[in-house]
Each structure stands twice: as C-alpha cells, then as structure tokens.
N, CA, C and O of each residue as an XYZ file, in Angstrom:
720
protein
N      87.851    113.460     90.785
C      88.860    112.415     90.914
C      90.164    113.067     91.349
O      90.582    114.082     90.793
N      90.804    112.466     92.358
C      92.089    112.982     92.816
C      92.999    111.829     93.234
O      92.546    110.708     93.466
N      94.286    112.134     93.324
C      95.282    111.124     93.692
C      95.174    110.815     95.184
O      95.136    111.720     96.017
N      95.124    109.529     95.504
C      95.132    109.053     96.881
C      96.594    108.942     97.308
O      97.411    108.359     96.596
N      96.917    109.499     98.466
C      98.294    109.495     98.944
C      98.539    108.394     99.975
O      97.657    108.033    100.754
N      99.764    107.876     99.951
C     100.222    106.924    100.951
C     100.138    107.595    102.315
O     100.453    108.780    102.427
N      99.721    106.873    103.358
C      99.465    105.439    103.475
C      97.979    105.055    103.454
O      97.573    104.150    104.183
N      97.178    105.713    102.646
C      95.757    105.355    102.581
C      95.620    103.843    102.388
O      96.269    103.276    101.509
N      94.784    103.180    103.198
C      94.658    101.716    103.134
C      94.240    101.157    101.774
O      94.526     99.995    101.486
N      93.580    101.938    100.939
C      93.167    101.406     99.629
C      94.376    101.015     98.781
O      94.277    100.162     97.899
N      95.527    101.652     99.060
C      96.745    101.337     98.310
C      97.292     99.949     98.666
O      98.138     99.410     97.954
N      96.805     99.379     99.766
C      97.264     98.051    100.203
C      96.240     96.950     99.920
O      96.472     95.788    100.252
N      95.103     97.314     99.304
C      94.064     96.330     99.000
C      94.244     95.772     97.594
O      94.612     96.495     96.668
N      93.982     94.482     97.448
C      93.983     93.883     96.108
C      92.711     94.344     95.401
O      91.609     94.198     95.928
N      92.875     94.898     94.211
C      91.739     95.419     93.444
C      90.875     94.275     92.912
O      91.374     93.193     92.604
N      89.585     94.532     92.811
C      88.644     93.538     92.292
C      88.705     93.496     90.770
O      88.846     94.529     90.115
N      88.599     92.290     90.216
C      88.550     92.131     88.759
C      87.282     92.772     88.214
O      86.264     92.848     88.902
N      87.359     93.223     86.989
C      86.219     93.853     86.323
C      85.560     92.817     85.418
O      86.209     92.240     84.545
N      84.275     92.589     85.630
C      83.564     91.580     84.837
C      82.611     92.203     83.819
O      82.015     91.501     83.003
N      82.476     93.525     83.878
C      81.503     94.202     83.012
C      82.141     95.334     82.209
O      81.886     96.504     82.492
N      82.979     95.002     81.200
C      83.577     96.074     80.402
C      82.481     96.892     79.718
O      81.354     96.428     79.543
N      82.837     98.112     79.340
C      81.858     98.949     78.644
C      82.143    100.425     78.811
O      83.222    100.821     79.253
N      81.161    101.232     78.450
C      81.323    102.685     78.413
C      81.758    103.291     79.747
O      82.533    104.247     79.765
N      81.268    102.745     80.863
C      81.656    103.299     82.164
C      83.164    103.205     82.367
O      83.774    104.123     82.916
N      83.771    102.098     81.927
C      85.211    101.918     82.102
C      86.008    102.748     81.097
O      87.123    103.178     81.391
N      85.440    102.973     79.916
C      86.069    103.889     78.954
C      86.140    105.273     79.591
O      87.183    105.926     79.554
N      85.031    105.716     80.174
C      84.953    107.038     80.819
C      85.922    107.124     82.005
O      86.650    108.106     82.150
N      85.924    106.094     82.843
C      86.840    106.074     83.989
C      88.285    106.143     83.511
O      89.083    106.903     84.060
N      88.628    105.355     82.494
C      89.986    105.370     81.944
C      90.370    106.736     81.411
O      91.492    107.191     81.634
N      89.466    107.395     80.715
C      89.748    108.736     80.179
C      89.947    109.747     81.309
O      90.830    110.600     81.228
N      89.134    109.656     82.359
C      89.296    110.550     83.515
C      90.636    110.299     84.204
O      91.305    111.240     84.632
N      91.021    109.033     84.309
C      92.306    108.698     84.923
C      93.468    109.223     84.084
O      94.437    109.748     84.632
N      93.380    109.086     82.761
C      94.430    109.617     81.882
C      94.554    111.130     82.052
O      95.663    111.659     82.136
N      93.430    111.817     82.103
C      93.438    113.276     82.269
C      94.152    113.660     83.568
O      95.001    114.551     83.571
N      93.809    112.988     84.668
C      94.450    113.269     85.951
C      95.936    112.918     85.903
O      96.766    113.647     86.447
N      96.270    111.807     85.256
C      97.670    111.399     85.126
C      98.482    112.495     84.435
O      99.570    112.846     84.892
N      97.954    113.032     83.339
C      98.657    114.107     82.627
C      98.758    115.359     83.495
O      99.811    115.996     83.543
N      97.676    115.714     84.177
C      97.667    116.921     85.018
C      98.701    116.847     86.130
O      99.231    117.875     86.554
N      98.992    115.643     86.607
C      99.927    115.471     87.719
C     101.326    115.050     87.265
O     102.195    114.780     88.094
N     101.541    114.995     85.951
C     102.876    114.715     85.427
C     103.283    113.258     85.478
O     104.475    112.951     85.502
N     102.313    112.349     85.494
C     102.634    110.930     85.556
C     102.692    110.279     84.186
O     102.344    110.885     83.173
N     103.141    109.028     84.180
C     103.153    108.213     82.958
C     102.268    106.981     83.115
O     102.042    106.246     82.153
N     101.768    106.757     84.329
C     100.881    105.637     84.597
C     100.063    105.913     85.840
O     100.464    106.696     86.701
N      98.904    105.258     85.929
C      98.024    105.448     87.080
C      97.127    104.219     87.203
O      96.556    103.755     86.216
N      97.010    103.701     88.414
C      96.140    102.552     88.678
C      94.935    103.019     89.487
O      95.030    103.966     90.268
N      93.803    102.348     89.292
C      92.550    102.762     89.929
C      92.644    102.937     91.450
O      92.057    103.888     91.967
N      93.352    102.070     92.200
C      93.436    102.312     93.643
C      94.037    103.683     93.984
O      93.750    104.240     95.043
N      94.864    104.220     93.094
C      95.466    105.534     93.327
C      94.460    106.675     93.212
O      94.766    107.810     93.575
N      93.264    106.380     92.710
C      92.203    107.394     92.658
C      91.009    106.941     93.501
O      89.895    107.437     93.333
N      91.256    105.991     94.411
C      90.225    105.570     95.347
C      89.247    104.539     94.819
O      88.194    104.326     95.419
N      89.577    103.893     93.702
C      88.697    102.884     93.105
C      89.398    101.528     93.190
O      90.440    101.327     92.565
N      88.837    100.608     93.954
C      89.478     99.301     94.128
C      89.028     98.321     93.043
O      88.444     97.275     93.329
N      89.315     98.685     91.798
C      88.997     97.859     90.634
C      90.260     97.693     89.799
O      91.156     98.535     89.845
N      90.327     96.610     89.040
C      91.527     96.269     88.283
C      91.562     96.972     86.921
O      91.313     96.367     85.879
N      91.874     98.255     86.968
C      92.045     99.049     85.747
C      93.259     99.945     85.932
O      93.455    100.529     86.997
N      94.071    100.048     84.887
C      95.208    100.957     84.906
C      95.282    101.677     83.571
O      94.796    101.196     82.548
N      95.905    102.842     83.616
C      96.118    103.622     82.396
C      97.587    103.993     82.331
O      98.258    104.089     83.358
N      98.081    104.203     81.121
C      99.457    104.660     80.994
C      99.703    105.270     79.631
O      98.997    105.011     78.656
N     100.722    106.082     79.612
C     101.273    106.642     78.387
C     102.745    106.855     78.688
O     103.102    107.842     79.331
N     103.623    105.940     78.233
C     105.037    106.041     78.589
C     105.681    107.346     78.139
O     106.701    107.754     78.697
N     105.100    108.010     77.136
C     105.623    109.307     76.701
C     105.210    110.407     77.677
O     105.854    111.455     77.736
N     104.144    110.178     78.442
C     103.660    111.187     79.377
C     103.109    112.419     78.689
O     102.950    113.463     79.323
N     102.816    112.316     77.409
C     102.395    113.460     76.601
C     100.981    113.239     76.071
O     100.749    112.306     75.303
N     100.024    114.095     76.477
C      98.650    113.914     76.007
C      98.495    114.065     74.496
O      97.485    113.641     73.934
N      99.485    114.664     73.832
C      99.434    114.788     72.371
C      99.730    113.451     71.685
O      99.371    113.249     70.525
N     100.380    112.551     72.405
C     100.738    111.246     71.835
C      99.695    110.201     72.224
O      99.976    109.272     72.981
N      98.496    110.373     71.696
C      97.357    109.496     72.002
C      97.639    108.041     71.626
O      97.112    107.123     72.254
N      98.473    107.830     70.599
C      98.769    106.463     70.161
C      99.563    105.679     71.209
O      99.674    104.456     71.118
N     100.115    106.383     72.201
C     100.876    105.731     73.265
C      99.988    105.341     74.456
O     100.430    104.616     75.347
N      98.747    105.817     74.470
C      97.858    105.574     75.599
C      97.363    104.132     75.641
O      97.041    103.532     74.616
N      97.312    103.598     76.852
C      96.741    102.273     77.082
C      95.789    102.353     78.269
O      96.106    102.968     79.288
N      94.634    101.737     78.136
C      93.704    101.531     79.247
C      93.519    100.024     79.333
O      92.994     99.403     78.409
N      93.951     99.439     80.445
C      93.943     97.980     80.590
C      93.077     97.554     81.767
O      93.214     98.082     82.871
N      92.194     96.605     81.530
C      91.370     96.003     82.571
C      91.913     94.613     82.875
O      92.296     93.872     81.969
N      91.942     94.272     84.146
C      92.370     92.938     84.604
C      93.700     92.493     83.991
O      93.815     91.352     83.543
N      94.706     93.372     83.963
C      95.973     92.970     83.338
C      96.690     91.894     84.153
O      96.594     91.847     85.380
N      97.400     91.046     83.445
C      98.245     90.056     84.108
C      99.502     89.851     83.277
O      99.495     90.003     82.056
N     100.568     89.506     83.960
C     101.830     89.239     83.274
C     101.923     87.735     83.054
O     101.912     86.946     83.998
N     102.014     87.361     81.777
C     102.058     85.957     81.385
C     103.490     85.430     81.441
O     103.722     84.273     81.790
N     104.453     86.297     81.090
C     105.855     85.889     81.050
C     106.749     87.072     81.407
O     106.437     88.219     81.088
N     107.862     86.778     82.070
C     108.863     87.790     82.433
C     110.233     87.308     81.970
O     110.511     86.109     81.939
N     111.090     88.277     81.608
C     112.446     87.907     81.196
C     113.420     88.988     81.659
O     113.169     90.182     81.496
N     114.522     88.551     82.231
C     115.569     89.466     82.665
C     115.154     90.284     83.878
O     113.982     90.323     84.252
N     116.140     90.936     84.484
C     115.889     91.814     85.630
C     116.857     92.974     85.571
O     118.013     92.822     85.176
N     116.363     94.147     85.972
C     117.264     95.294     86.098
C     116.701     96.257     87.131
O     115.494     96.327     87.362
N     117.624     97.002     87.745
C     117.243     98.031     88.705
C     117.026     99.334     87.952
O     117.726     99.619     86.980
N     116.062    100.121     88.398
C     115.812    101.420     87.786
C     115.121    102.340     88.774
O     114.422    101.888     89.681
N     115.323    103.635     88.586
C     114.741    104.640     89.472
C     113.250    104.789     89.180
O     112.839    104.863     88.022
N     112.448    104.833     90.238
C     111.008    105.024     90.101
C     110.517    106.070     91.089
O     111.102    106.280     92.151
N     109.432    106.713     90.706
C     108.682    107.598     91.580
C     107.234    107.158     91.505
O     106.903    106.227     90.771
N     106.363    107.823     92.264
C     104.953    107.430     92.282
C     104.097    108.624     92.676
O     104.422    109.348     93.617
N     102.998    108.824     91.951
C     102.108    109.950     92.237
C     101.505    109.871     93.636
O     101.141    110.902     94.200
N     101.391    108.678     94.205
C     100.852    108.514     95.558
C     101.912    108.724     96.637
O     101.609    108.662     97.829
N     103.152    108.973     96.220
C     104.281    109.175     97.133
C     105.064    110.423     96.730
O     106.221    110.303     96.328
N     104.474    111.617     96.822
C     105.213    112.813     96.402
C     106.522    112.969     97.178
O     106.556    112.837     98.401
N     107.592    113.251     96.441
C     108.896    113.464     97.064
C     109.667    112.198     97.376
O     110.754    112.268     97.950
N     109.132    111.040     97.012
C     109.798    109.766     97.298
C     110.179    109.107     95.975
O     109.363    109.008     95.059
N     111.425    108.662     95.892
C     111.856    107.888     94.730
C     112.960    106.935     95.146
O     113.664    107.165     96.129
N     113.099    105.862     94.383
C     114.119    104.891     94.726
C     114.294    103.847     93.644
O     113.506    103.755     92.703
N     115.345    103.063     93.802
C     115.679    101.994     92.858
C     114.795    100.778     93.129
O     114.656    100.325     94.265
N     114.203    100.264     92.048
C     113.333     99.091     92.125
C     113.765     98.106     91.036
O     114.030     98.498     89.900
N     113.830     96.828     91.399
C     114.180     95.801     90.412
C     112.907     95.297     89.730
O     111.934     94.928     90.388
N     112.939     95.289     88.390
C     111.794     94.842     87.588
C     112.286     93.945     86.454
O     113.466     93.950     86.103
N     111.361     93.181     85.896
C     111.665     92.401     84.696
C     111.906     93.366     83.537
O     111.251     94.404     83.444
N     112.842     93.025     82.656
C     113.167     93.866     81.503
C     112.128     93.693     80.397
O     111.750     94.656     79.729
N     111.673     92.454     80.214
C     110.672     92.160     79.178
C     109.527     91.385     79.815
O     109.735     90.515     80.660
N     108.312     91.723     79.390
C     107.137     91.016     79.892
C     106.158     90.764     78.743
O     106.186     91.444     77.718
N     105.308     89.786     78.940
C     104.192     89.547     78.034
C     102.932     89.796     78.859
O     102.725     89.158     79.891
N     102.096     90.721     78.403
C     100.919     91.164     79.148
C      99.652     90.649     78.478
O      99.516     90.679     77.254
N      98.737     90.180     79.303
C      97.397     89.812     78.835
C      96.413     90.691     79.605
O      96.518     90.831     80.824
N      95.460     91.279     78.888
C      94.494     92.181     79.520
C      93.234     92.254     78.670
O      93.111     91.595     77.638
N      92.314     93.068     79.135
C      91.082     93.329     78.401
C      90.992     94.841     78.185
O      91.362     95.623     79.061
N      90.506     95.242     77.027
C      90.267     96.665     76.782
C      88.961     97.051     77.475
O      88.175     96.172     77.831
N      88.714     98.351     77.674
C      87.445     98.763     78.286
C      86.227     98.313     77.477
O      85.128     98.172     78.013
N      86.439     98.094     76.186
C      85.341     97.634     75.324
C      85.119     96.126     75.419
O      84.149     95.608     74.866
N      86.016     95.415     76.119
C      85.855     93.976     76.324
C      86.698     93.089     75.433
O      86.559     91.867     75.475
N      87.574     93.679     74.624
C      88.443     92.891     73.744
C      89.620     92.329     74.540
O      90.298     93.062     75.259
N      89.858     91.014     74.405
C      91.016     90.378     75.038
C      92.250     90.686     74.197
O      92.237     90.496     72.981
N      93.318     91.162     74.842
C      94.547     91.486     74.118
C      95.747     90.857     74.825
O      95.698     90.557     76.018
N      96.819     90.666     74.064
C      98.084     90.176     74.598
C      99.180     90.886     73.820
O      99.135     90.952     72.592
N     100.169     91.420     74.539
C     101.233     92.153     73.857
C     102.520     92.106     74.669
O     102.485     91.975     75.893
N     103.675     92.214     73.974
C     104.952     92.277     74.676
C     105.260     93.720     75.077
O     104.822     94.668     74.426
N     106.014     93.862     76.150
C     106.490     95.181     76.570
C     107.909     95.011     77.085
O     108.243     93.990     77.685
N     108.738     96.014     76.847
C     110.117     95.935     77.325
C     110.572     97.294     77.832
O     109.947     98.327     77.592
N     111.697     97.243     78.548
C     112.353     98.443     79.065
C     111.388     99.315     79.873
O     110.757     98.837     80.815
N     111.274    100.614     79.497
C     110.490    101.563     80.292
C     109.006    101.208     80.322
O     108.375    101.293     81.376
N     108.441    100.813     79.185
C     107.026    100.436     79.150
C     106.769     99.263     80.097
O     105.781     99.263     80.832
N     107.649     98.270     80.082
C     107.503     97.118     80.980
C     107.572     97.563     82.439
O     106.816     97.068     83.275
N     108.469     98.491     82.746
C     108.613     99.000     84.114
C     107.325     99.690     84.564
O     106.843     99.442     85.670
N     106.768    100.549     83.716
C     105.551    101.285     84.075
C     104.394    100.308     84.308
O     103.658    100.436     85.286
N     104.239     99.343     83.418
C     103.153     98.371     83.566
C     103.307     97.597     84.875
O     102.331     97.413     85.603
N     104.522     97.143     85.180
C     104.740     96.380     86.416
C     104.463     97.228     87.651
O     103.891     96.740     88.626
N     104.868     98.499     87.612
C     104.618     99.410     88.736
C     103.115     99.552     88.964
O     102.637     99.423     90.092
N     102.374     99.819     87.890
C     100.922    100.013     88.021
C     100.217     98.717     88.400
O      99.251     98.742     89.163
N     100.680     97.591     87.882
C     100.079     96.308     88.250
C     100.310     95.990     89.722
O      99.453     95.384     90.364
N     101.450     96.389     90.261
C     101.670     96.225     91.699
C     100.558     96.922     92.481
O     100.034     96.367     93.447
N     100.197     98.143     92.064
C      99.112     98.858     92.752
C      97.828     98.039     92.765
O      97.101     98.045     93.758
N      97.544     97.337     91.680
C      96.323     96.533     91.604
C      96.373     95.337     92.549
O      95.341     94.751     92.876
N      97.578     94.980     92.984
C      97.762     93.850     93.894
C      98.067     94.277     95.324
O      98.458     93.451     96.148
N      97.890     95.568     95.624
C      98.119     96.054     96.979
C      99.583     96.189     97.349
O      99.934     96.239     98.527
N     100.433     96.248     96.336
C     101.879     96.395     96.550
C     102.272     97.803     96.125
O     101.884     98.264     95.051
N     103.043     98.485     96.969
C     103.522     99.820     96.608
C     105.025     99.759     96.372
O     105.712     98.885     96.902
N     105.524    100.687     95.578
C     106.905    100.570     95.110
C     107.931    100.606     96.225
O     109.026    100.068     96.056
N     107.620    101.222     97.362
C     108.592    101.230     98.461
C     108.818     99.812     98.999
O     109.853     99.538     99.606
N     107.857     98.916     98.779
C     108.029     97.516     99.193
C     109.165     96.852     98.429
O     109.734     95.864     98.894
N     109.496     97.387     97.263
C     110.508     96.785     96.394
C     111.815     97.593     96.353
O     112.719     97.278     95.578
N     111.907     98.628     97.186
C     113.114     99.466     97.204
C     114.363     98.651     97.532
O     114.306     97.637     98.227
N     115.487     99.127     97.011
C     116.771     98.577     97.428
C     116.936     98.913     98.915
O     116.353     99.886     99.393
N     117.722     98.123     99.647
C     117.926     98.424    101.069
C     118.446     99.850    101.307
O     118.042    100.509    102.266
N     119.334    100.315    100.437
C     119.884    101.669    100.603
C     118.793    102.731    100.452
O     118.748    103.690    101.222
N     117.917    102.561     99.464
C     116.849    103.542     99.259
C     115.795    103.470    100.353
O     115.168    104.477    100.681
N     115.599    102.294    100.914
C     114.659    102.157    102.031
C     115.134    103.032    103.198
O     114.329    103.688    103.859
N     116.428    103.034    103.437
C     117.000    103.863    104.506
C     116.950    105.338    104.109
O     116.541    106.187    104.902
N     117.365    105.635    102.884
C     117.426    107.023    102.408
C     116.050    107.699    102.410
O     115.952    108.896    102.678
N     115.009    106.956    102.119
C     113.658    107.528    101.999
C     112.824    107.386    103.273
O     111.634    107.702    103.278
N     113.452    106.908    104.353
C     112.722    106.688    105.611
C     112.028    107.960    106.099
O     110.850    107.914    106.454
N     112.724    109.075    106.122
C     112.142    110.323    106.637
C     111.026    110.842    105.732
O     109.953    111.159    106.245
N     111.219    110.948    104.403
C     110.096    111.395    103.565
C     108.858    110.497    103.684
O     107.731    110.990    103.634
N     109.059    109.192    103.840
C     107.923    108.274    103.990
C     107.233    108.513    105.328
O     106.004    108.542    105.398
N     108.015    108.686    106.389
C     107.431    108.977    107.705
C     106.671    110.300    107.686
O     105.646    110.435    108.354
N     107.167    111.276    106.925
C     106.461    112.559    106.808
C     105.111    112.379    106.114
O     104.124    112.989    106.524
N     105.053    111.547    105.065
C     103.774    111.250    104.405
C     102.805    110.589    105.385
O     101.618    110.915    105.405
N     103.313    109.662    106.196
C     102.465    108.978    107.174
C     101.930    109.954    108.214
O     100.759    109.890    108.585
N     102.790    110.858    108.685
C     102.363    111.846    109.682
C     101.334    112.808    109.092
O     100.350    113.143    109.752
N     101.556    113.255    107.851
C     100.614    114.155    107.180
C      99.249    113.490    107.008
O      98.209    114.116    107.213
N      99.271    112.221    106.633
C      98.032    111.467    106.444
C      97.272    111.366    107.772
O      96.068    111.615    107.821
N      97.980    110.999    108.845
C      97.347    110.867    110.165
C      96.761    112.206    110.614
O      95.663    112.254    111.168
N      97.494    113.288    110.373
C      97.020    114.626    110.748
C      95.745    114.979    109.976
O      94.787    115.487    110.557
N      95.736    114.709    108.665
C      94.537    114.991    107.854
C      93.341    114.181    108.336
O      92.218    114.685    108.363
N      93.575    112.928    108.716
C      92.482    112.086    109.202
C      91.916    112.633    110.510
O      90.699    112.667    110.696
N      92.794    113.060    111.414
C      92.342    113.630    112.691
C      91.551    114.909    112.467
O      90.482    115.105    113.046
N      92.103    115.792    111.604
C      91.466    117.088    111.365
C      90.111    116.950    110.693
O      89.175    117.679    111.022
N      90.001    116.026    109.760
C      88.745    115.892    109.015
C      87.768    114.953    109.715
O      86.567    114.977    109.443
N      88.290    114.129    110.614
C      87.442    113.153    111.280
C      86.895    112.110    110.325
O      85.929    111.411    110.631
N      87.530    112.013    109.154
C      87.023    111.083    108.134
C      87.818    109.789    108.137
O      88.933    109.708    108.653
N      87.208    108.795    107.547
C      87.853    107.500    107.379
C      88.723    107.538    106.128
O      88.396    108.247    105.176
N      89.823    106.790    106.112
C      90.628    106.689    104.895
C      89.798    106.082    103.765
O      88.793    105.417    104.013
N      90.221    106.312    102.535
C      89.511    105.827    101.351
C      89.294    104.325    101.385
O      88.218    103.845    101.028
N      90.294    103.586    101.808
C      90.224    102.129    101.745
C      89.564    101.459    102.929
O      89.605    100.233    103.027
N      88.961    102.205    103.829
C      88.349    101.600    105.020
C      87.023    100.945    104.720
O      86.389    100.394    105.619
C-alpha cells in the first residue's frame, strides 16, 4: 500500500459505498493507519491508497501510541454543520502543497464501523477539519479545490510540478494511472 499522488484520476472519483463490513475492512483500515503514521499524516482516505471505496482513517493526535484517538469510518456522512472558519491544510497526496481552506467548525457525523456498527458522533475544531478533508477525498474533491484565491495563486507552481512529475512517471512506466 502506498500514497497515490495528485493528479492521479482516482483522487477525482467518487468512492463506492461499502455494503459488506467485516474483517477485510478492519485489515484495510489498520493498513491505512500504519501508512498514515509512516508518512506523518493525521488522516487518510481510501482513494489516496488507490482504493475507490468509502473508508477513511484518522488520528487527530497523529501518534500511533494514542490508539484511543484512532477512527476507522465506513460510508461517513455529515448530518449537520455549524459555523465556518479558515485554516491551513496539507495533504499526503500533495507533497509540498498547503493552503487555507474554509471548513465547518462543528459537524455531526454518521458512519459505520468496519464491524458494521452504525455510529453518530459530534466533532469540532481540528477533528472536524480532518474528517471534512478526508470525506472530500471520498467525494472526488481535493483540498486545492477549496483553497483561498491567494493560496490558489501561491501554490500554482508546486501543483504544476506535481502534474509534470505525474505525467513523466506515466510516460516512463507506460502504465495507466490508478483511477483509469
């Protein structure tokens, strides 16, 4: 399992809902958490590892020792949003790119655990931001789509460099992108 980099087309696809919770998704979630920690992230969505399914993992502490902070969510949806604020974000699929993104301050999330339990919980501040960022990935939305106009201009060159690197890798390998 490895991180898929922008502009791989899988990052723009809406992920499929999961109808069969169980051990396979527990295993996938654990593998995603391991990769997230190895790459210094606090959240990771399945499309970022080449899987177009509606599963995300997160640990807002970013610390594998804080297991109680870990969440593995299947088919998450936001039931309610409250407030808005701008905040700096980065993304494992966009190395070297960061910018201001406006998100809801408080959200109510409904999801399923990998074991199939339906859950609903509130999230606010940083946790809410991470969940919204990862849920965007499940809907084919990447954080640069939500950048402030100033950051869109500021990050133009690093984004173009990612696009050029991706095109070069595709030519050299003769392979199709993950999402094709």
